[in-house]
VOMAR-218286 format. One record per atom (N, C-alpha, C): z, y, x; atom name; residue number from 0. Coordinates in pm, whole numbers, plus 50000, padded with zeros to 5 digits. Layout:
REC      pz      py      px   atom   seq
REC       Z       Y       X     CA   NUM
...
This chain:
REC      pz      py      px   atom   seq
REC   50009   49882   50079      N     0
REC   50005   50011   49995     CA     0
REC   49994   50125   50103      C     0
REC   49914   50218   50049      N     1
REC   49919   50329   50137     CA     1
REC   50044   50424   50116      C     1
REC   50057   50513   50208      N     2
REC   50157   50614   50203     CA     2
REC   50152   50709   50073      C     2
REC   50035   50741   50051      N     3
REC   50013   50835   49936     CA     3
REC   50051   50766   49798      C     3
REC   50012   50614   49787      N     4
REC   50063   50556   49674     CA     4
REC   50187   50526   49691      C     4
REC   50259   50510   49769      N     5
REC   50395   50495   49777     CA     5
REC   50482   50607   49733      C     5
REC   50424   50732   49787      N     6
REC   50481   50858   49754     CA     6
REC   50478   50881   49610      C     6
REC   50342   50833   49557      N     7
REC   50334   50871   49386     CA     7
REC   50438   50805   49324      C     7
REC   50469   50664   49359      N     8
REC   50547   50582   49299     CA     8
REC   50693   50663   49307      C     8
REC   50724   50688   49413      N     9
REC   50879   50746   49440     CA     9
REC   50896   50882   49358      C     9
REC   50783   50941   49312      N    10
REC   50796   51062   49228     CA    10
REC   50860   51024   49090      C    10
REC   50832   50897   49048      N    11
REC   50877   50864   48896     CA    11
REC   50987   50757   48909      C    11
REC   51017   50697   49002      N    12
REC   51104   50587   49021     CA    12
REC   51208   50618   49138      C    12
REC   51332   50614   49111      N    13
REC   51430   50628   49232     CA    13
REC   51524   50508   49224      C    13
REC   51499   50421   49318      N    14
REC   51587   50280   49302     CA    14
REC   51720   50310   49322      C    14
REC   51776   50427   49374      N    15
REC   51915   50450   49400     CA    15
REC   51985   50482   49284      C    15
REC   51930   50501   49175      N    16
REC   51996   50535   49025     CA    16
REC   51987   50393   48948      C    16
REC   52103   50387   48871      N    17
REC   52105   50259   48779     CA    17
REC   51992   50246   48665      C    17
REC   51939   50372   48623      N    18
REC   51837   50384   48529     CA    18
REC   51702   50395   48600      C    18
REC   51678   50405   48708      N    19
REC   51562   50413   48777     CA    19
REC   51476   50543   48770      C    19
REC   51570   50634   48715      N    20
REC   51514   50790   48690     CA    20
REC   51606   50871   48775      C    20
REC   51521   50964   48850      N    21
REC   51600   51052   48933     CA    21
REC   51703   51126   48867      C    21
REC   51819   51154   48932      N    22
REC   51937   51226   48853     CA    22
REC   51884   51348   48814      C    22
REC   51805   51435   48901      N    23
REC   51792   51563   48861     CA    23
REC   51679   51570   48736      C    23
REC   51602   51474   48714      N    24
REC   51515   51469   48593     CA    24
REC   51615   51446   48474      C    24
REC   51698   51335   48485      N    25
REC   51774   51294   48383     CA    25
REC   51878   51399   48339      C    25
REC   51921   51477   48431      N    26
REC   51999   51598   48393     CA    26
REC   51914   51681   48310      C    26
REC   51790   51746   48352      N    27
REC   51718   51822   48279     CA    27
REC   51672   51753   48139      C    27
REC   51667   51628   48137      N    28
REC   51639   51575   47990     CA    28
REC   51765   51592   47911      C    28
REC   51872   51568   47962      N    29
REC   52001   51583   47870     CA    29
REC   52031   51738   47828      C    29
REC   51994   51826   47921      N    30
REC   51993   51986   47888     CA    30
REC   51886   51999   47776      C    30
REC   51776   51955   47794      N    31
REC   51667   51970   47691     CA    31
REC   51708   51926   47562      C    31
REC   51769   51801   47559      N    32
REC   51818   51743   47425     CA    32
REC   51913   51814   47369      C    32
REC   52004   51875   47431      N    33
REC   52099   51981   47371     CA    33
REC   52029   52097   47336      C    33
REC   51933   52145   47391      N    34
REC   51846   52275   47344     CA    34
REC   51769   52228   47230      C    34
REC   51722   52105   47211      N    35
REC   51662   52082   47089     CA    35
REC   51740   52106   46981      C    35
REC   51876   52054   46980      N    36
REC   51960   52058   46861     CA    36
REC   51989   52230   46831      C    36
REC   52000   52290   46925      N    37
REC   52006   52431   46940     CA    37
REC   51910   52515   46865      C    37
REC   51779   52483   46904      N    38
REC   51666   52538   46830     CA    38
REC   51638   52496   46704      C    38
REC   51676   52366   46673      N    39
REC   51649   52300   46550     CA    39
REC   51742   52376   46460      C    39
REC   51859   52405   46480      N    40
REC   51954   52492   46409     CA    40
REC   51895   52628   46354      C    40
REC   51858   52689   46476      N    41
REC   51808   52829   46444     CA    41
REC   51675   52830   46351      C    41
REC   51586   52721   46372      N    42
REC   51462   52730   46294     CA    42
REC   51483   52689   46158      C    42
REC   51583   52584   46148      N    43
REC   51632   52547   46024     CA    43
REC   51694   52662   45921      C    43
REC   51759   52743   46003      N    44
REC   51831   52837   45923     CA    44
REC   51728   52954   45878      C    44
REC   51620   52984   45978      N    45
REC   51538   53086   45932     CA    45
REC   51448   53031   45813      C    45
REC   51417   52906   45806      N    46
REC   51330   52849   45696     CA    46
REC   51418   52853   45562      C    46
REC   51546   52838   45587      N    47
REC   51622   52824   45445     CA    47
REC   51635   52969   45391      C    47
REC   51650   53072   45484      N    48
REC   51656   53219   45449     CA    48
REC   51530   53266   45371      C    48
REC   51417   53207   45451      N    49
REC   51289   53251   45391     CA    49
REC   51261   53166   45254      C    49
REC   51322   53078   45217      N    50
REC   51287   52997   45093     CA    50
REC   51375   53083   44985      C    50
REC   51456   53154   45016      N    51
REC   51541   53227   44929     CA    51
REC   51546   53382   44967      C    51
REC   51445   53452   44975      N    52
REC   51467   53578   45033     CA    52
REC   51536   53681   44918      C    52
REC   51624   53768   44987      N    53
REC   51698   53863   44881     CA    53
REC   51587   53949   44836      C    53
REC   51630   54038   44718      N    54
REC   51528   54143   44689     CA    54
REC   51522   54260   44772      C    54
REC   51413   54317   44784      N    55
REC   51377   54421   44880     CA    55
REC   51364   54391   45013      C    55
REC   51370   54245   45049      N    56
REC   51350   54197   45189     CA    56
REC   51208   54222   45243      C    56
REC   51203   54246   45373      N    57
REC   51069   54268   45444     CA    57
REC   50976   54160   45419      C    57
REC   50833   54216   45395      N    58
REC   50732   54124   45376     CA    58
REC   50671   54082   45510      C    58
REC   50685   53971   45548      N    59
REC   50647   53928   45680     CA    59
REC   50489   53962   45718      C    59
REC   50417   53933   45617      N    60
REC   50257   53932   45634     CA    60
REC   50223   54085   45659      C    60
REC   50319   54184   45601      N    61
REC   50284   54329   45617     CA    61
REC   50354   54381   45755      C    61
REC   50434   54286   45830      N    62
REC   50479   54328   45964     CA    62
REC   50431   54268   46074      C    62
REC   50380   54134   46054      N    63
REC   50333   54074   46166     CA    63
REC   50214   54110   46222      C    63
REC   50166   54103   46347      N    64
REC   50041   54132   46391     CA    64
REC   50010   53984   46450      C    64
REC   49923   53908   46366      N    65
REC   49903   53768   46393     CA    65
REC   49793   53769   46513      C    65
REC   49704   53859   46509      N    66
REC   49623   53848   46616     CA    66
REC   49694   53850   46758      C    66
REC   49785   53947   46787      N    67
REC   49870   53972   46893     CA    67
REC   49951   53846   46913      C    67
REC   49998   53788   46826      N    68
REC   50095   53656   46840     CA    68
REC   50011   53544   46871      C    68
REC   49889   53547   46828      N    69
REC   49799   53440   46859     CA    69
REC   49751   53443   47006      C    69
REC   49725   53573   47061      N    70
REC   49692   53585   47186     CA    70
REC   49813   53533   47285      C    70
REC   49927   53593   47257      N    71
REC   50049   53545   47342     CA    71
REC   50070   53383   47329      C    71
REC   50045   53326   47239      N    72
REC   50070   53176   47204     CA    72
REC   49963   53119   47302      C    72
REC   49830   53167   47295      N    73
REC   49725   53114   47409     CA    73
REC   49748   53131   47544      C    73
REC   49837   53248   47559      N    74
REC   49882   53268   47712     CA    74
REC   49968   53164   47745      C    74
REC   50059   53142   47649      N    75
REC   50175   53051   47695     CA    75
REC   50118   52931   47698      C    75
REC   50035   52877   47629      N    76
REC   49970   52752   47647     CA    76
REC   49903   52721   47783      C    76
REC   49834   52838   47818      N    77
REC   49766   52833   47957     CA    77
REC   49868   52819   48080      C    77
REC   49970   52893   48057      N    78
REC   50079   52891   48160     CA    78
REC   50127   52740   48168      C    78
REC   50140   52667   48044      N    79
REC   50187   52524   48059     CA    79
REC   50089   52439   48134      C    79
REC   49944   52473   48114      N    80
REC   49846   52412   48195     CA    80
REC   49869   52425   48340      C    80
REC   49895   52557   48373      N    81
REC   49897   52582   48518     CA    81
REC   50026   52524   48585      C    81
REC   50136   52500   48508      N    82
REC   50259   52431   48562     CA    82
REC   50226   52291   48566      C    82
REC   50152   52243   48485      N    83
REC   50107   52096   48498     CA    83
REC   50029   52086   48638      C    83
REC   49941   52181   48662      N    84
REC   49866   52181   48809     CA    84
REC   49944   52194   48895      C    84
REC   50045   52265   48884      N    85
REC   50147   52285   49011     CA    85
REC   50209   52146   49038      C    85
REC   50269   52093   48930      N    86
REC   50336   51946   48950     CA    86
REC   50226   51862   49024      C    86
REC   50106   51839   48973      N    87
REC   50012   51753   49035     CA    87
REC   49985   51797   49175      C    87
REC   49964   51918   49208      N    88
REC   49938   51965   49351     CA    88
REC   50060   51932   49435      C    88
REC   50188   51948   49396      N    89
REC   50283   51913   49498     CA    89
REC   50310   51767   49506      C    89
REC   50253   51699   49418      N    90
REC   50271   51546   49420     CA    90
REC   50164   51494   49513      C    90
REC   50054   51579   49545      N    91
REC   49946   51532   49647     CA    91
REC   49963   51597   49765      C    91
REC   50084   51678   49776      N    92
REC   50116   51743   49902     CA    92
REC   50027   51855   49927      C    92
REC   49970   51913   49823      N    93
REC   49891   52040   49828     CA    93
REC   49972   52180   49794      C    93
REC   50051   52218   49911      N    94
REC   50133   52328   49903     CA    94
REC   50085   52448   49849      C    94
REC   49962   52481   49918      N    95
REC   49905   52603   49868     CA    95
REC   49871   52618   49735      C    95
REC   49810   52508   49683      N    96
REC   49752   52500   49545     CA    96
REC   49866   52510   49450      C    96
REC   49988   52445   49493      N    97
REC   50092   52453   49405     CA    97
REC   50156   52604   49402      C    97
REC   50165   52688   49516      N    98
REC   50184   52813   49497     CA    98
REC   50107   52906   49408      C    98
REC   49992   52880   49423      N    99
REC   49879   52951   49333     CA    99
REC   49911   52921   49197      C    99
REC   49928   52787   49159      N   100
REC   49951   52764   49024     CA   100
REC   50076   52810   48976      C   100
REC   50197   52822   49060      N   101
REC   50315   52870   49021     CA   101
REC   50303   53030   48987      C   101
REC   50242   53088   49078      N   102
REC   50217   53256   49053     CA   102
REC   50142   53280   48937      C   102
REC   50042   53196   48891      N   103
REC   49983   53224   48782     CA   103
REC   50059   53197   48654      C   103
REC   50145   53069   48657      N   104
REC   50229   53051   48566     CA   104
REC   50329   53182   48543      C   104
REC   50378   53232   48648      N   105
REC   50468   53322   48632     CA   105
REC   50400   53461   48581      C   105
REC   50266   53470   48621      N   106
REC   50207   53584   48554     CA   106
REC   50188   53569   48414      C   106
REC   50143   53455   48355      N   107
REC   50119   53431   48233     CA   107
REC   50246   53452   48161      C   107
REC   50361   53398   48216      N   108
REC   50486   53436   48148     CA   108
REC   50526   53552   48122      C   108
REC   50491   53638   48227      N   109
REC   50515   53796   48220     CA   109
REC   50438   53863   48088      C   109
REC   50316   53799   48082      N   110
REC   50234   53857   47973     CA   110
REC   50287   53843   47841      C   110
REC   50333   53713   47826      N   111
REC   50397   53662   47707     CA   111
REC   50514   53740   47672      C   111
REC   50601   53766   47774      N   112
REC   50728   53847   47747     CA   112
REC   50681   53983   47723      C   112
REC   50596   54025   47788      N   113
REC   50547   54195   47739     CA   113
REC   50498   54197   47602      C   113
REC   50428   54100   47550      N   114
REC   50369   54098   47418     CA   114
REC   50513   54082   47323      C   114
REC   50584   54027   47368      N   115
REC   50732   54020   47285     CA   115
REC   50792   54152   47289      C   115
REC   50802   54207   47394      N   116
REC   50871   54359   47414     CA   116
REC   50783   54454   47312      C   116
REC   50643   54446   47322      N   117
REC   50570   54530   47243     CA   117
REC   50592   54502   47090      C   117
REC   50604   54382   47043      N   118
REC   50610   54349   46913     CA   118
REC   50733   54378   46860      C   118
REC   50851   54363   46927      N   119
REC   50978   54397   46887     CA   119
REC   50996   54566   46886      C   119
REC   50938   54626   46970      N   120
REC   50945   54774   46964     CA   120
REC   50870   54817   46847      C   120
REC   50751   54752   46814      N   121
REC   50682   54803   46697     CA   121
REC   50753   54751   46573      C   121
REC   50830   54650   46552      N   122
REC   50903   54607   46438     CA   122
REC   51012   54720   46424      C   122
REC   51079   54777   46525      N   123
REC   51199   54850   46517     CA   123
REC   51157   55005   46476      C   123
REC   51069   55055   46557      N   124
REC   51036   55208   46560     CA   124
REC   50937   55212   46448      C   124
REC   50843   55127   46399      N   125
REC   50745   55165   46301     CA   125
REC   50764   55096   46167      C   125
REC   50821   54964   46177      N   126
REC   50856   54886   46045     CA   126
REC   51007   54920   46010      C   126
REC   51083   54960   46093      N   127
REC   51227   54987   46061     CA   127
REC   51303   54859   46032      C   127
REC   51248   54753   46113      N   128
REC   51333   54624   46078     CA   128
REC   51411   54591   46198      C   128
REC   51547   54601   46146      N   129
REC   51647   54578   46249     CA   129
REC   51729   54459   46215      C   129
REC   51831   54425   46304      N   130
REC   51926   54308   46279     CA   130
REC   52028   54338   46157      C   130
REC   52039   54460   46130      N   131
REC   52148   54477   46033     CA   131
REC   52089   54523   45886      C   131
REC   51960   54559   45875      N   132
REC   51903   54596   45765     CA   132
REC   51802   54487   45691      C   132
REC   51802   54377   45752      N   133
REC   51717   54286   45706     CA   133
REC   51760   54149   45733      C   133
REC   51765   54091   45616      N   134
REC   51820   53938   45638     CA   134
REC   51703   53853   45715      C   134
REC   51571   53883   45692      N   135
REC   51457   53824   45770     CA   135
REC   51480   53874   45905      C   135
REC   51502   54008   45927      N   136
REC   51511   54050   46074     CA   136
REC   51617   53985   46157      C   136
REC   51738   53959   46084      N   137
REC   51844   53890   46165     CA   137
REC   51805   53759   46209      C   137
REC   51745   53676   46113      N   138
REC   51720   53538   46169     CA   138
REC   51588   53551   46265      C   138
REC   51489   53629   46234      N   139
REC   51376   53636   46320     CA   139
REC   51406   53665   46446      C   139
REC   51473   53790   46490      N   140
REC   51523   53829   46601     CA   140
REC   51603   53720   46683      C   140
REC   51693   53651   46606      N   141
REC   51787   53578   46671     CA   141
REC   51705   53443   46737      C   141
REC   51611   53412   46655      N   142
REC   51515   53295   46688     CA   142
REC   51430   53326   46791      C   142
REC   51337   53422   46759      N   143
REC   51247   53470   46875     CA   143
REC   51315   53526   46999      C   143
REC   51413   53605   46984      N   144
REC   51483   53664   47105     CA   144
REC   51538   53558   47189      C   144
REC   51594   53444   47122      N   145
REC   51648   53340   47198     CA   145
REC   51555   53267   47264      C   145
REC   51433   53244   47207      N   146
REC   51324   53183   47298     CA   146
REC   51274   53265   47394      C   146
REC   51261   53405   47384      N   147
REC   51222   53496   47485     CA   147
REC   51311   53495   47620      C   147
REC   51432   53471   47567      N   148
REC   51533   53466   47708     CA   148
REC   51506   53323   47760      C   148
REC   51485   53237   47697      N   149
REC   51454   53098   47763     CA   149
REC   51318   53111   47848      C   149
REC   51233   53192   47803      N   150
REC   51092   53208   47886     CA   150
REC   51130   53301   48013      C   150
REC   51216   53392   47977      N   151
REC   51250   53504   48091     CA   151
REC   51323   53424   48218      C   151
REC   51430   53332   48154      N   152
REC   51486   53233   48260     CA   152
REC   51395   53145   48328      C   152
REC   51303   53091   48280      N   153
REC   51205   53005   48329     CA   153
REC   51109   53065   48416      C   153
REC   51079   53203   48395      N   154
REC   51006   53270   48484     CA   154
REC   51086   53302   48609      C   154
REC   51211   53335   48594      N   155
REC   51292   53360   48722     CA   155
REC   51322   53226   48809      C   155
REC   51321   53117   48733      N   156
REC   51348   52980   48802     CA   156
REC   51209   52963   48890      C   156
REC   51099   52973   48831      N   157
REC   50972   52958   48893     CA   157
REC   50954   53062   49009      C   157
REC   51003   53180   48986      N   158
REC   50990   53268   49118     CA   158
REC   51084   53223   49205      C   158
REC   51185   53179   49203      N   159
REC   51295   53119   49298     CA   159
REC   51222   52993   49363      C   159
REC   51171   52910   49282      N   160
REC   51080   52786   49343     CA   160
REC   50995   52840   49417      C   160
REC   50910   52941   49390      N   161
REC   50804   52986   49483     CA   161
REC   50860   53034   49619      C   161
REC   50978   53126   49617      N   162
REC   51044   53167   49724     CA   162
REC   51096   53052   49816      C   162
REC   51138   52950   49749      N   163
REC   51197   52836   49811     CA   163
REC   51099   52761   49913      C   163
REC   50977   52761   49861      N   164
REC   50861   52690   49929     CA   164
REC   50837   52755   50072      C   164
REC   50895   52876   50105      N   165
REC   50859   52950   50221     CA   165
REC   50987   52940   50292      C   165
REC   50956   52918   50430      N   166
REC   51070   52927   50557     CA   166
REC   50999   52967   50671      C   166
REC   51085   53069   50746      N   167
REC   51053   53109   50862     CA   167
REC   51003   53009   50960      C   167
REC   50877   53026   51029      N   168
REC   50818   52946   51118     CA   168
REC   50872   52956   51258      C   168
REC   50956   53055   51279      N   169
REC   51008   53071   51418     CA   169
REC   51141   52993   51426      C   169
REC   51144   52901   51529      N   170
REC   51266   52835   51546     CA   170
REC   51382   52908   51589      C   170
REC   51353   53024   51637      N   171
REC   51465   53113   51681     CA   171
REC   51534   53194   51560      C   171
REC   51472   53185   51452      N   172
REC   51512   53269   51332     CA   172
REC   51620   53192   51247      C   172
REC   51695   53253   51153      N   173
REC   51795   53188   51073     CA   173
REC   51915   53262   51052      C   173
REC   52006   53230   50987      N   174
REC   52121   53296   50978     CA   174
REC   52111   53396   50888      C   174
REC   52174   53506   50895      N   175
REC   52173   53645   50818     CA   175
REC   52029   53706   50814      C   175
REC   51937   53689   50912      N   176
REC   51818   53748   50932     CA   176
REC   51713   53665   50831      C   176
REC   51721   53527   50812      N   177
REC   51644   53450   50728     CA   177
REC   51705   53491   50591      C   177
REC   51823   53483   50561      N   178
REC   51876   53521   50429     CA   178
REC   51838   53664   50382      C   178
REC   51844   53761   50467      N   179
REC   51797   53883   50413     CA   179
REC   51639   53894   50385      C   179
REC   51567   53821   50465      N   180
REC   51418   53813   50434     CA   180
REC   51395   53742   50310      C   180
REC   51466   53636   50277      N   181
REC   51450   53570   50145     CA   181
REC   51492   53667   50025      C   181
REC   51595   53731   50070      N   182
REC   51673   53817   49954     CA   182
REC   51552   53946   49919      C   182
REC   51478   54004   50027      N   183
REC   51379   54087   50004     CA   183
REC   51293   54034   49900      C   183
REC   51233   53905   49937      N   184
REC   51134   53834   49860     CA   184
REC   51159   53818   49725      C   184
REC   51290   53758   49700      N   185
REC   51341   53754   49566     CA   185
REC   51362   53887   49479      C   185
REC   51393   53998   49557      N   186
REC   51411   54134   49501     CA   186
REC   51260   54171   49462      C   186
REC   51172   54129   49545      N   187
REC   51045   54189   49518     CA   187
REC   50979   54106   49393      C   187
REC   51007   53980   49397      N   188
REC   50962   53897   49279     CA   188
REC   51024   53946   49147      C   188
REC   51156   53988   49129      N   189
REC   51236   54027   49031     CA   189
REC   51159   54164   48979      C   189
REC   51132   54258   49082      N   190
REC   51071   54398   49035     CA   190
REC   50926   54360   48994      C   190
REC   50852   54284   49026      N   191
REC   50728   54250   48986     CA   191
REC   50721   54203   48850      C   191
REC   50817   54110   48824      N   192
REC   50823   54038   48700     CA   192
REC   50870   54150   48585      C   192
REC   50981   54233   48626      N   193
REC   51043   54329   48543     CA   193
REC   50931   54437   48501      C   193
REC   50861   54470   48601      N   194
REC   50779   54583   48564     CA   194
REC   50639   54525   48486      C   194
REC   50617   54415   48502      N   195
REC   50498   54360   48440     CA   195
REC   50523   54352   48280      C   195
REC   50624   54284   48241      N   196
REC   50650   54247   48100     CA   196
REC   50734   54383   48026      C   196
REC   50792   54453   48105      N   197
REC   50868   54564   48042     CA   197
REC   50793   54688   48021      C   197
REC   50707   54723   48124      N   198
REC   50629   54845   48117     CA   198
REC   50487   54833   48091      C   198
REC   50416   54762   48182      N   199
REC   50270   54750   48208     CA   199
REC   50202   54690   48077      C   199
REC   50260   54544   48065      N   200
REC   50195   54476   47936     CA   200
REC   50197   54552   47826      C   200
REC   50323   54596   47760      N   201
REC   50316   54676   47649     CA   201
REC   50232   54789   47648      C   201
REC   50231   54871   47734      N   202
REC   50170   54989   47734     CA   202
REC   49992   54932   47741      C   202
REC   49977   54850   47804      N   203
REC   49821   54799   47789     CA   203
REC   49785   54756   47665      C   203
REC   49878   54683   47599      N   204
REC   49854   54659   47446     CA   204
REC   49854   54785   47371      C   204
REC   49921   54866   47392      N   205
REC   49916   54980   47323     CA   205
REC   49767   55067   47339      C   205
REC   49738   55064   47445      N   206
REC   49613   55124   47495     CA   206
REC   49484   55042   47425      C   206
REC   49492   54914   47420      N   207
REC   49389   54839   47366     CA   207
REC   49393   54860   47204      C   207
REC   49515   54892   47161      N   208
REC   49500   54913   47005     CA   208
REC   49481   55058   46962      C   208
REC   49441   55143   47073      N   209
REC   49399   55302   47033     CA   209
REC   49512   55371   47050      C   209
REC   49630   55334   47088      N   210
REC   49741   55432   47103     CA   210
REC   49746   55486   47226      C   210
REC   49693   55606   47255      N   211
REC   49688   55676   47369     CA   211
REC   49553   55670   47438      C   211
REC   49538   55742   47563      N   212
REC   49420   55719   47647     CA   212
REC   49441   55655   47771      C   212
REC   49331   55645   47851      N   213
REC   49353   55569   47986     CA   213
REC   49441   55660   48063      C   213
REC   49408   55801   48059      N   214
REC   49499   55897   48158     CA   214
REC   49630   55897   48118      C   214
REC   49652   55881   47973      N   215
REC   49802   55871   47950     CA   215
REC   49878   55734   47996      C   215
REC   49798   55626   47992      N   216
REC   49834   55516   48040     CA   216
REC   49885   55534   48193      C   216
REC   49795   55561   48277      N   217
REC   49827   55574   48410     CA   217
REC   49941   55689   48447      C   217
REC   49927   55788   48371      N   218
REC   50030   55884   48399     CA   218
REC   50171   55833   48355      C   218
REC   50199   55789   48254      N   219
REC   50310   55725   48186     CA   219
REC   50369   55599   48283      C   219
REC   50261   55534   48328      N   220
REC   50296   55403   48417     CA   220
REC   50266   55428   48551      C   220
REC   50270   55538   48600      N   221
REC   50216   55553   48747     CA   221
REC   50340   55473   48833      C   221
REC   50455   55519   48794      N   222
REC   50578   55462   48882     CA   222
REC   50591   55307   48887      C   222
REC   50556   55251   48766      N   223
REC   50578   55095   48741     CA   223
REC   50458   55052   48832      C   223
REC   50341   55119   48806      N   224
REC   50227   55056   48883     CA   224
REC   50247   55056   49042      C   224
REC   50284   55162   49067      N   225
REC   50331   55171   49230     CA   225
REC   50446   55065   49256      C   225
REC   50535   55046   49183      N   226
REC   50633   54961   49199     CA   226
REC   50603   54829   49210      C   226
REC   50492   54794   49119      N   227
REC   50433   54648   49120     CA   227
REC   50355   54633   49237      C   227
REC   50270   54731   49284      N   228
REC   50180   54721   49402     CA   228
REC   50286   54699   49520      C   228
REC   50399   54765   49527      N   229
REC   50474   54761   49648     CA   229
REC   50546   54625   49648      C   229
REC   50598   54583   49545      N   230
REC   50652   54444   49517     CA   230
REC   50550   54341   49570      C   230
REC   50422   54345   49532      N   231
REC   50313   54259   49562     CA   231
REC   50286   54246   49708      C   231
REC   50290   54395   49770      N   232
REC   50269   54387   49926     CA   232
REC   50393   54332   49998      C   232
REC   50512   54338   49932      N   233
REC   50620   54259   50017     CA   233
REC   50607   54112   50020      C   233
REC   50584   54055   49884      N   234
REC   50557   53922   49867     CA   234
REC   50443   53880   49967      C   234
REC   50331   53969   49963      N   235
REC   50189   53933   50068     CA   235
REC   50260   53912   50202      C   235
REC   50328   54030   50240      N   236
REC   50387   54012   50376     CA   236
REC   50466   53889   50400      C   236
REC   50567   53853   50311      N   237
REC   50638   53749   50332     CA   237
REC   50571   53625   50353      C   237
REC   50456   53609   50264      N   238
REC   50388   53479   50267     CA   238
REC   50308   53471   50391      C   238
REC   50251   53590   50462      N   239
REC   50165   53583   50561     CA   239
REC   50262   53546   50681      C   239
REC   50384   53597   50679      N   240
REC   50475   53580   50790     CA   240
REC   50556   53453   50798      C   240
REC   50546   53370   50698      N   241
REC   50615   53240   50682     CA   241
REC   50518   53127   50634      C   241
REC   50568   53020   50691      N   242
REC   50493   52900   50651     CA   242
REC   50596   52801   50605      C   242
REC   50532   52733   50524      N   243
REC   50640   52600   50462     CA   243
REC   50654   52505   50565      C   243
REC   50763   52475   50599      N   244
REC   50814   52385   50694     CA   244
REC   50911   52278   50634      C   244
REC   50970   52305   50538      N   245
REC   51081   52232   50471     CA   245
REC   51044   52175   50337      C   245
REC   50929   52222   50257      N   246
REC   50885   52196   50123     CA   246
REC   50784   52101   50117      C   246
REC   50777   51995   50058      N   247
REC   50674   51911   50052     CA   247
REC   50675   51810   49932      C   247
REC   50619   51692   49964      N   248
REC   50616   51604   49859     CA   248
REC   50736   51556   49809      C   248
REC   50847   51561   49888      N   249
REC   50966   51503   49857     CA   249
REC   51039   51610   49765      C   249
REC   50998   51724   49757      N   250
REC   51039   51829   49648     CA   250
REC   50960   51823   49535      C   250
REC   50890   51709   49518      N   251
REC   50802   51714   49379     CA   251
REC   50895   51686   49244      C   251
REC   51005   51620   49272      N   252
REC   51085   51604   49155     CA   252
REC   51151   51733   49117      C   252
REC   51173   51822   49210      N   253
REC   51204   51967   49176     CA   253
REC   51122   52043   49077      C   253
REC   50967   52044   49139      N   254
REC   50893   52106   49055     CA   254
REC   50867   52037   48921      C   254
REC   50874   51906   48919      N   255
REC   50866   51849   48793     CA   255
REC   50981   51865   48696      C   255
REC   51110   51867   48762      N   256
REC   51199   51903   48669     CA   256
REC   51187   52041   48598      C   256
REC   51150   52141   48670      N   257
REC   51130   52280   48617     CA   257
REC   51012   52271   48527      C   257
REC   50899   52204   48557      N   258
REC   50808   52180   48468     CA   258
REC   50847   52131   48336      C   258
REC   50932   52033   48331      N   259
REC   50988   51990   48201     CA   259
REC   51049   52097   48114      C   259
REC   51117   52181   48167      N   260
REC   51186   52291   48117     CA   260
REC   51060   52392   48058      C   260
REC   50970   52405   48137      N   261
REC   50858   52508   48079     CA   261
REC   50773   52464   47991      C   261
REC   50750   52322   47991      N   262
REC   50668   52261   47880     CA   262
REC   50740   52258   47754      C   262
REC   50905   52241   47754      N   263
REC   50976   52241   47644     CA   263
REC   50973   52368   47573      C   263
REC   50980   52472   47654      N   264
REC   50968   52613   47607     CA   264
REC   50852   52636   47532      C   264
REC   50740   52592   47586      N   265
REC   50605   52606   47525     CA   265
REC   50601   52523   47392      C   265
REC   50656   52409   47385      N   266
REC   50638   52326   47272     CA   266
REC   50749   52390   47153      C   266
REC   50857   52453   47202      N   267
REC   50931   52513   47095     CA   267
REC   50858   52641   47035      C   267
REC   50800   52695   47131      N   268
REC   50712   52821   47073     CA   268
REC   50597   52776   46976      C   268
REC   50518   52677   47000      N   269
REC   50429   52636   46908     CA   269
REC   50491   52603   46763      C   269
REC   50629   52545   46774      N   270
REC   50690   52507   46646     CA   270
REC   50715   52647   46561      C   270
REC   50783   52738   46670      N   271
REC   50824   52869   46591     CA   271
REC   50694   52949   46555      C   271
REC   50588   52944   46629      N   272
REC   50455   52997   46567     CA   272
REC   50429   52952   46443      C   272
REC   50426   52831   46432      N   273
REC   50377   52741   46318     CA   273
REC   50489   52787   46194      C   273
REC   50618   52777   46207      N   274
REC   50706   52782   46099     CA   274
REC   50744   52933   46064      C   274
REC   50733   53023   46161      N   275
REC   50772   53138   46136     CA   275
REC   50646   53228   46112      C   275
REC   50563   53226   46179      N   276
REC   50435   53330   46163     CA   276
REC   50323   53243   46071      C   276
REC   50275   53129   46098      N   277
REC   50154   53089   46026     CA   277
REC   50192   53045   45887      C   277
REC   50316   53001   45858      N   278
REC   50358   52951   45705     CA   278
REC   50360   53070   45621      C   278
REC   50383   53191   45681      N   279
REC   50377   53307   45593     CA   279
REC   50236   53334   45547      C   279
REC   50124   53271   45592      N   280
REC   49982   53331   45546     CA   280
REC   49940   53198   45471      C   280
REC   50014   53097   45456      N   281
REC   49963   52969   45374     CA   281
REC   49994   53004   45230      C   281
């Protein structure tokens, strides 16, 4: 049997455990099982409230922007595809391909979060739908906001996974110097993520919908754009100055475990999109 074939088997079977399943994967499955019950309760509560709406409650079809939500759903599905490609790449020992797939997944996740930020702002400022003045609003924000938090956590985990795949190639480096370089990279990643889905994506959606001009977009988002470019420059420098020397096929189980979480988040959103959005139009 070739080394590659043996490595492929090791990714899915761990003889050191009684179940044959790696402990990391088993832990993630246990966590996701508890999350299933959590989201199941939230979705059920929302559906029960929607079956018996109080008088004067907000009409969802007059509030939702189904085109925007469909677009963000498509983006999240594409991020799930890129996550699967990242897992496949690390299992084959293709580290560069894994990094590119992880970065694309992070980028798509930021676009999805940006769409949610724009949607929530639209609901509050234009439709006046808040947690306190609408029964539908209370269940809707709790459900979709909780899911958005899961996506944001997933994006940060993926960012840390990407950072972890780099290590200084210089044998003399290490200690606090290595720690500070990694800290700078993590900070740059967080800045890029935050600026993308808090400022730039919502502003871009508003521009696409005819709210404002291109000049206003750049004038209002000049600092976020400069910050994003600066964060990207720091990450590019870090990637060029460092090479992976301790991250490879043996870490495939780590990437696969994070992939389980990301796929779970995507599946939950498909259920939310169907139960919360699409059913209102049936």
